[in-house]
C-alpha positions as CSV (number, residue, x, y, z in Angstrom):
1,X,22.6,-33.8,12.7
2,X,21.1,-35.0,9.8
3,X,22.4,-37.7,7.0
4,X,24.8,-35.1,5.9
5,X,26.6,-35.5,9.4
6,X,26.8,-39.1,10.0
7,X,28.2,-38.7,13.5
8,X,24.6,-39.7,15.0
9,X,24.2,-42.4,12.5
10,X,24.5,-46.1,14.2
11,X,26.2,-47.7,11.2
12,X,29.2,-45.0,11.2
13,X,30.1,-44.5,15.1
14,X,30.7,-46.4,18.2
15,X,29.8,-43.1,19.9
16,X,26.5,-42.4,21.2
17,X,24.0,-42.1,18.3
18,X,20.5,-40.7,17.4
19,X,19.2,-43.6,19.2
20,X,21.0,-42.8,22.3
21,X,19.7,-39.0,21.8
22,X,16.1,-40.2,21.4
23,X,16.5,-41.9,24.6
24,X,17.8,-38.9,26.4
25,X,15.0,-37.0,25.0
26,X,12.3,-39.3,26.1
27,X,11.5,-41.5,23.4
28,X,10.3,-44.9,24.2
29,X,11.8,-48.3,23.1
30,X,8.8,-48.7,20.3
31,X,9.1,-45.1,19.3
32,X,12.8,-45.3,18.6
33,X,12.1,-48.6,16.5
34,X,9.8,-46.7,14.5
35,X,12.3,-44.1,13.7
36,X,14.7,-46.7,12.3
37,X,12.2,-46.6,9.0
38,X,12.7,-42.6,8.7
39,X,15.3,-41.7,6.0
40,X,16.5,-39.1,8.0
41,X,16.0,-40.5,11.7
42,X,17.7,-37.5,13.7
43,X,15.8,-34.9,11.9
44,X,12.6,-36.7,12.8
45,X,13.6,-37.1,16.5
46,X,14.5,-33.4,16.7
47,X,11.4,-32.5,15.1
48,X,9.0,-34.7,17.3
49,X,10.6,-33.6,20.3
50,X,10.3,-29.9,19.7
51,X,6.4,-30.7,19.2
52,X,6.2,-32.4,22.3
53,X,8.9,-31.0,24.8
54,X,6.9,-29.4,27.8
55,X,10.1,-27.5,28.7
56,X,10.5,-26.0,25.5
57,X,12.7,-27.7,22.8
58,X,15.5,-25.4,23.1
59,X,18.8,-25.4,21.6
60,X,20.4,-25.2,25.2
61,X,18.5,-28.3,26.3
62,X,19.6,-30.3,23.2
63,X,23.5,-29.3,24.1
64,X,22.9,-30.6,27.5
65,X,21.6,-33.6,26.1
66,X,24.7,-33.8,23.6
67,X,27.2,-33.0,26.5
68,X,25.4,-36.0,29.0
69,X,26.0,-38.5,25.7
70,X,29.6,-37.3,25.9
71,X,29.1,-35.9,22.1
72,X,31.8,-33.1,22.7
73,X,32.8,-33.6,19.0
74,X,29.4,-32.5,18.0
75,X,29.5,-29.7,20.7
76,X,32.6,-28.0,19.0
77,X,31.3,-28.6,15.2
78,X,28.1,-26.3,16.4
79,X,29.7,-23.7,18.8
80,X,30.8,-21.7,15.7
81,X,27.3,-22.2,14.1
82,X,25.6,-20.9,17.2
83,X,28.0,-18.1,17.9
84,X,27.0,-16.7,14.5
85,X,23.4,-17.5,15.1
86,X,23.7,-15.2,18.3
87,X,25.6,-12.5,16.4
88,X,22.9,-12.1,13.8
89,X,20.2,-12.3,16.5
90,X,21.5,-9.5,18.5
91,X,22.0,-7.4,15.4
92,X,18.5,-8.0,14.4
93,X,17.4,-7.0,18.1
94,X,19.4,-3.7,17.6
95,X,17.9,-2.7,14.3
96,X,14.2,-3.6,15.3
97,X,14.9,-1.5,18.5
98,X,16.4,1.4,16.5
99,X,13.0,0.8,14.1
100,X,10.9,1.3,17.3
101,X,12.8,4.1,18.1
102,X,12.3,5.9,15.0
103,X,8.5,5.0,15.0
104,X,8.2,6.4,18.8
105,X,9.4,10.0,17.4
106,X,7.0,12.3,17.4
107,X,5.6,13.8,13.9
108,X,6.5,17.4,14.6
109,X,10.0,18.4,16.2
110,X,10.2,19.8,19.5
111,X,11.7,23.0,18.2
112,X,9.7,26.5,17.4
113,X,10.3,27.6,13.7
114,X,9.4,30.7,11.9
115,X,6.3,30.9,10.1
116,X,7.9,31.8,6.9
117,X,6.2,30.5,4.0
118,X,8.5,28.1,2.4
119,X,6.3,26.4,-0.2
120,X,5.7,28.3,-3.8
121,X,2.3,27.5,-4.1
122,X,1.4,29.8,-1.1
123,X,3.7,32.6,-2.0
124,X,1.8,36.0,-2.1
125,X,-0.7,34.6,0.5
126,X,0.0,36.2,4.1
127,X,-1.7,37.1,7.1
128,X,-1.6,40.7,5.6
129,X,-3.2,40.2,2.2
130,X,-6.6,39.3,1.5
131,X,-5.9,36.4,-1.6
132,X,-8.5,37.8,-3.7
133,X,-7.0,41.3,-3.5
134,X,-9.3,43.1,-1.6
135,X,-8.9,44.3,2.2
136,X,-6.2,42.9,4.5
137,X,-7.6,39.8,6.2
138,X,-7.9,39.7,10.0
139,X,-7.6,36.9,12.4
140,X,-9.1,36.0,15.9
141,X,-7.4,33.8,17.8
142,X,-8.0,31.8,20.9
143,X,-5.0,30.3,23.0
144,X,-5.6,27.2,25.3
145,X,-2.6,26.6,27.8
146,X,-1.8,25.4,30.9
147,X,0.5,27.0,33.5
148,X,3.1,25.0,33.0
149,X,3.2,26.6,29.2
150,X,3.1,29.9,30.0
151,X,6.5,30.6,29.1
152,X,6.2,29.4,25.7
153,X,2.9,31.4,25.0
């Protein structure tokens, strides 16, 4: 839609051009005349339209403008690019959803495992031996639970 795509430049096409697009977007005559001084009037119109559009300057709305203008050639050219962008968007959404699911996973797994010592630095320290080599260690324990957890306790 910019200078690299001359299809909206008035001097290269008899079809609807960037001026017709600006008019369709609601720009008045003086604004459109001011855009003639821009190096890339199409891009400047799109930027300004996005900034001032009360409906939200969406791609769908832009495509509607082009459809009204009879610029099916541009719609055809853009369709592949829009489809690629949509695929990338859905892939990114899927990855973000998977990341969120990973973040919402609990730190501890739901399974109960044995309490065997698995790290080398704790070998030799058990509930039956005093680390200092004296008497066996004794522990008092208090378990707090609710009725729904009684089968677990």
